[in-house]
C-alpha positions as a printed Julia matrix, in Angstrom:
317×3 Matrix{Float64}:
 -122.18  -109.67  162.27
 -118.51  -109.94  163.28
 -116.0   -111.01  160.66
 -113.02  -113.3   161.25
 -110.98  -113.39  164.43
 -107.63  -111.56  164.15
 -104.7   -111.49  166.59
 -102.78  -108.2   166.66
  -99.48  -108.33  168.55
  -97.84  -105.25  170.03
 -101.18  -103.65  170.79
  -99.59  -101.42  173.45
  -97.71   -99.69  170.65
  -98.65   -96.79  168.41
  -99.46   -98.87  165.32
 -100.87  -101.91  167.13
 -103.3    -99.85  169.19
 -104.55   -98.02  166.1
 -104.95  -101.28  164.17
 -107.06  -102.84  166.91
 -109.5    -99.93  166.82
 -109.47   -99.77  163.01
 -110.18  -103.48  162.49
 -112.84  -103.45  165.2
 -114.57  -100.62  163.37
 -114.48  -102.87  160.27
 -116.34  -105.52  162.33
 -113.4   -107.87  162.82
 -113.18  -109.73  166.12
 -109.81  -108.54  167.43
 -107.63  -110.23  170.02
 -105.12  -107.63  171.23
 -101.78  -108.98  172.43
 -100.08  -106.71  174.95
  -97.19  -107.03  177.38
  -99.41  -105.77  180.18
 -103.22  -105.8   180.55
 -104.86  -103.08  178.49
 -108.41  -101.79  178.38
 -109.9   -101.05  174.95
 -113.11   -99.09  174.54
 -114.38  -101.21  171.65
 -116.5   -104.25  172.53
 -115.01  -106.21  169.6
 -111.54  -106.22  171.23
 -110.35  -108.79  173.74
 -107.01  -108.61  175.55
 -104.4   -111.38  175.81
 -100.95  -111.28  177.46
  -97.96  -113.45  176.61
  -94.2   -113.25  176.05
  -93.19  -114.06  172.48
  -89.98  -115.71  173.65
  -91.67  -117.99  176.18
  -93.4   -121.3   175.64
  -96.73  -120.61  173.93
  -98.2   -124.07  174.55
 -100.85  -122.73  176.92
 -102.24  -120.46  174.21
 -104.58  -121.79  171.56
 -104.93  -119.8   168.36
 -107.42  -122.2   166.77
 -110.2   -120.32  165.02
 -107.96  -117.31  164.31
 -108.05  -116.3   160.67
 -104.84  -114.28  160.78
 -102.09  -112.84  162.94
 -100.81  -109.31  162.37
  -97.41  -109.19  164.03
  -96.51  -105.63  165.06
  -94.59  -106.48  168.25
  -90.81  -106.35  168.27
  -87.75  -104.63  169.63
  -87.95  -101.17  168.12
  -85.06   -99.31  166.54
  -83.31   -96.95  168.95
  -81.09   -94.0   168.08
  -78.62   -94.45  170.95
  -78.11   -98.19  171.43
  -76.8    -99.27  174.86
  -76.68  -103.05  174.39
  -73.19  -104.59  174.24
  -74.37  -106.75  171.32
  -77.25  -104.92  169.6
  -77.75  -107.56  166.9
  -78.15  -110.34  169.48
  -80.65  -108.22  171.42
  -82.68  -107.55  168.27
  -82.52  -111.19  167.2
  -83.96  -112.46  170.48
  -87.18  -110.52  169.95
  -87.41  -109.81  166.24
  -86.25  -113.17  164.9
  -86.65  -115.81  167.62
  -89.85  -114.34  169.06
  -91.39  -113.9   165.61
  -90.58  -117.45  164.53
  -91.88  -118.81  167.83
  -95.23  -117.11  167.2
  -95.36  -118.18  163.55
  -94.74  -121.84  164.42
  -97.56  -121.65  166.96
  -99.75  -120.18  164.23
  -98.98  -123.18  162.0
  -99.79  -125.62  164.82
 -103.1   -123.84  165.42
 -104.15  -123.79  161.77
 -103.95  -120.0   161.36
 -104.19  -119.16  157.65
 -102.33  -115.85  157.36
  -99.39  -114.18  159.08
  -98.79  -110.52  158.27
  -95.37  -109.35  159.45
  -94.69  -105.65  159.99
  -91.05  -105.34  159.02
  -89.2   -102.08  158.31
  -87.83  -100.04  155.41
  -84.49  -100.32  157.24
  -84.25  -103.75  155.61
  -83.71  -101.88  152.33
  -81.33   -99.3   153.77
  -81.08   -95.68  154.85
  -81.11   -93.61  151.66
  -82.81   -93.77  148.26
  -83.43   -90.97  145.8
  -86.51   -90.05  143.8
  -84.59   -91.08  140.67
  -83.69   -94.49  142.16
  -86.21   -95.32  144.89
  -86.28   -98.47  146.98
  -88.52  -101.26  145.72
  -89.83  -104.35  147.5
  -87.66  -106.61  145.36
  -84.33  -104.8   145.73
  -81.24  -106.74  146.87
  -80.6   -106.22  150.58
  -77.51  -104.24  151.58
  -78.29  -103.11  155.13
  -75.68  -103.52  157.87
  -77.87  -101.91  160.54
  -78.47  -104.41  163.41
  -82.17  -103.58  163.57
  -82.6   -103.85  159.81
  -80.67  -107.13  159.72
  -82.85  -108.63  162.45
  -86.01  -107.68  160.57
  -84.62  -109.15  157.34
  -83.63  -112.38  159.09
  -87.16  -112.62  160.48
  -88.58  -112.12  156.97
  -86.41  -114.91  155.58
  -87.31  -117.29  158.41
  -91.02  -116.63  157.87
  -90.85  -117.12  154.1
  -88.98  -120.4   154.62
  -91.64  -121.54  157.1
  -94.33  -120.63  154.58
  -92.66  -122.82  151.94
  -92.69  -125.78  154.33
  -96.24  -125.33  155.65
  -99.7   -124.08  154.67
  -99.16  -120.67  156.32
  -99.6   -117.64  154.06
  -96.92  -115.08  154.96
  -97.18  -111.43  153.9
  -94.41  -108.96  154.7
  -94.95  -105.21  154.84
  -92.04  -102.78  155.18
  -93.38   -99.38  156.23
  -91.42   -96.16  155.98
  -91.78   -93.61  158.82
  -95.26   -94.11  160.32
  -97.26   -91.15  161.63
 -100.74   -90.55  162.95
 -102.69   -89.34  165.98
 -100.59   -89.2   169.14
  -97.43   -90.3   167.35
  -94.29   -90.47  169.48
  -90.53   -89.99  169.07
  -89.01   -87.85  166.29
  -92.27   -87.07  164.49
  -93.79   -85.79  167.71
  -90.77   -83.49  168.09
  -91.31   -82.16  164.57
  -94.97   -81.48  165.35
  -93.91   -79.5   168.42
  -91.27   -77.51  166.52
  -93.77   -76.65  163.78
  -96.07   -75.07  166.35
  -93.47   -72.51  167.48
  -92.17   -69.2   166.17
  -88.58   -70.37  166.53
  -86.66   -69.84  163.26
  -85.85   -73.28  161.84
  -82.8    -74.06  159.64
  -84.86   -75.93  157.03
  -85.06   -73.41  154.19
  -82.85   -75.54  151.91
  -84.21   -78.97  152.86
  -85.81   -79.93  149.55
  -84.87   -83.6   149.98
  -87.85   -85.94  149.88
  -88.79   -88.53  152.51
  -91.46   -91.16  151.97
  -93.83   -91.51  154.93
  -96.97   -93.5   155.63
  -99.95   -92.53  157.77
 -101.56   -95.12  160.03
 -104.72   -94.61  157.94
 -103.02   -95.77  154.74
 -100.99   -98.5   156.43
 -104.05   -99.94  158.17
 -105.93   -99.97  154.87
 -103.08  -101.84  153.17
 -103.03  -104.39  155.99
 -106.81  -104.82  155.67
 -106.43  -105.64  151.98
 -103.6   -108.09  152.71
 -105.8   -109.97  155.18
 -107.96  -111.38  152.39
 -106.38  -110.73  148.98
 -105.42  -114.09  147.41
 -102.39  -112.64  145.61
 -100.86  -111.14  148.75
  -99.53  -114.49  150.03
  -95.76  -114.85  149.84
  -95.23  -111.22  148.86
  -93.18  -108.34  150.24
  -94.74  -104.88  150.02
  -93.41  -101.42  150.85
  -95.87   -99.04  152.48
  -96.02   -95.29  151.89
  -98.5    -92.48  151.22
  -97.42   -92.54  147.55
  -97.02   -88.75  147.35
  -93.59   -87.96  148.74
  -92.97   -84.45  150.04
  -89.8    -82.62  151.02
  -88.79   -82.05  154.62
  -89.43   -78.32  154.13
  -92.93   -79.03  152.78
  -93.61   -81.38  155.69
  -92.79   -78.71  158.25
  -94.93   -76.2   156.36
  -97.9    -78.59  156.43
  -97.37   -79.42  160.11
  -97.33   -75.7   160.88
 -100.38   -74.96  158.72
 -102.42   -77.68  160.47
 -101.67   -75.87  163.74
 -102.49   -72.4   162.42
  -98.84   -71.41  162.33
  -96.5    -69.98  159.69
  -92.87   -70.98  159.97
  -89.79   -68.82  159.81
  -87.4    -70.86  157.63
  -83.69   -70.06  157.51
  -81.67   -71.24  154.46
  -78.84   -73.13  156.17
  -76.58   -75.39  154.04
  -76.87   -79.09  154.79
  -73.13   -79.29  155.47
  -73.52   -76.82  158.33
  -76.53   -78.72  159.72
  -74.45   -81.91  159.74
  -71.56   -80.12  161.45
  -73.68   -78.55  164.18
  -75.54   -81.81  164.77
  -72.29   -83.74  165.15
  -71.13   -81.31  167.84
  -74.16   -82.13  170.0
  -74.27   -85.85  169.26
  -77.28   -85.66  166.93
  -75.73   -86.81  163.65
  -78.35   -89.52  163.12
  -81.16   -86.97  163.4
  -79.42   -84.65  160.94
  -78.98   -87.52  158.5
  -82.7    -88.26  158.55
  -83.56   -84.6   158.02
  -81.07   -83.96  155.24
  -80.98   -87.21  153.26
  -83.53   -88.67  150.84
  -85.49   -91.86  151.39
  -88.02   -92.49  148.65
  -89.83   -95.75  147.92
  -91.66   -97.11  144.9
  -94.92   -98.83  145.89
  -96.2    -99.56  142.37
  -96.08  -103.29  143.25
  -98.97  -102.69  145.67
 -101.1   -101.43  142.79
  -99.99  -104.14  140.37
 -100.5   -107.1   142.74
 -103.28  -105.88  145.04
 -104.96  -103.13  143.06
 -104.23  -100.96  146.1
 -103.56   -97.23  146.19
 -103.3    -95.1   149.32
 -106.79   -93.74  150.12
 -105.36   -90.58  151.73
 -102.73   -88.14  150.5
 -100.11   -86.94  152.98
 -101.89   -83.59  153.23
 -105.22   -85.3   153.95
 -103.59   -87.66  156.45
 -101.96   -84.81  158.37
 -105.22   -82.86  158.54
 -107.04   -85.98  159.77
 -104.26   -86.66  162.29
 -104.57   -83.23  163.91
 -108.36   -83.51  164.12
 -108.04   -86.8   165.98
 -105.13   -85.97  168.28
 -105.8    -86.02  172.0
 -105.21   -82.63  173.68
 -101.94   -82.34  175.6
């Protein structure tokens, strides 16, 4: 028997697509929101198309138990908009609030918002990790837009019967991941010497397996309402260890060169890749103990287990 009806926005995307399949396998009736028509193999998934910034009057969300809002304007490394914050706000704030108000009108009970760790900032050490309740210091346009959306949703929740849950994931990875993580996977499959021998800095990450499980718990847990949670695998590894595991999963052994971080930063700046170097060389560690305290939730997969599972499920190139 199918469980409650769930709307997942951004189902064209990496996380949204995975969530639709995951929740369908858990016997939820999933309505997948996409920008363009999409075909899903699972019979429990229906497709719906709409623009978050347009009038949603023609759509009726009555009977939906929850909305999981993954859609948004993603962070980009090389921004081309004249006013990046305005561009992010149009989608991430105005579009989100438009959808949430429609949810209230339709009697939807829960609204789970996929925010970003960029709300907290760019760097946090193992000794002083980010927490869900930290003061917000970000000046990044993307991070600001996500924070403004969070605040607007929490205010709406105070004024209505809508339960709002906010989840800030760190770097998300999983089968057929794109962007920077995909590049790391490719590099780890080669025999090219990599300048990562001294990169012992730790970076929290979260697999789609663990993130989807956290979202599943937040769909029904009574104490999740009104809360902000950070999402990670809960076993942070260094950049050097990550590359070693990526290589091992592909039957490879890396050649690691001990290059000082200062030299990596310098070389990256010469080719316009300073942001990439910063992510590789800096620490970003989060404390997710609140998830255990409030929800009784712990990540079901370690990073090592998640990576092994990811490679087993990846589509061949």
